[in-house]
N, C-alpha and C positions, 0 to 999 in steps of 0.2 A: 512579499505578501501574496498569497494565492489569489488567483483570479476568481471572478464570480462563476465562470464556467466550471472551474475546479470544485468550488463549493457546491454548485448544483449537482455535479456528477457524484460527489461524495454522498450527498443526500439521497440521490436516486438509487445508488447502489445499496443503501441501507434498506430500501423498500422492495428489493427483488422478491418475486413470488416463489422462486426456487433458490435453494442454497448452493452457491458455487462450491467447487471442490476445495479441500484444504490447501492445495498448492496455489490455486487461484486466489484464495483469501490471503495467503502469506505474501504473494506478489503484490496484491493490492495494499496490504498493510505496509510493506517496505516502501513502496512508492509514495504512499500517503505521508509516512514519517520523513522520508527524504525531502519531500516537497515542503512540509510544514516546519521541520526542525533543521534539516541539513544533515551532515554526516553524523553517524552514530558514534558518540563519544562516551556512551554509558558502558559500565562494566558488564561482562557476560554473566547471565544468570547461572546459578548453581546447577549441578548435574541432575538434581531431582526435579527441577522445573523445566520439563521437556517442552511444554507449550511456549514458555518464555524464551527458551533457547532458540526454538525455531523462528519465533517472531524477531528476536534479536539478530539472528543470522540473516534473515530476509532483508532486514534494514542495513546491516553491516555490508552485505554484498554490493550495495549501491554506493559505497563510499567513493567520493570523487565525482559523482554525478551531480551536476549543478541542480539547484532547486527548480530552475526553469525547465530543464530537460526532464527531470522527474515528473514535473507537473504535466508536461506534454505526454509522457508515457502513461501516466495515471489516467488522463482523459481518454486516450486511445484505448487503453485496456478496459476502462469502465464502459466505454461504448460497446466493446466486444461482449462483455458480460451482460449488459442490458439487452443486447440483441439475442443472446443465447438463453437467458433465464427469465425473460419477461413475456 
């Protein structure tokens, strides 16, 4: 189960005053899903769902990363984004 710090960072990232880049948002999404769900066992979206494919791949790239490691990476990356965009 994610820590309170993780939950707080996820909420803080939602209220950034400037929008992070698409790559940063994809990384954040993948780490969030790996932390909260674990390995991506879903089927890959169809070829016309580009946004879905990028999100799916971002999460799939983290396969094998423990939920604890993903959480630590998410918190560290969220701190970077908070410093950069607030």
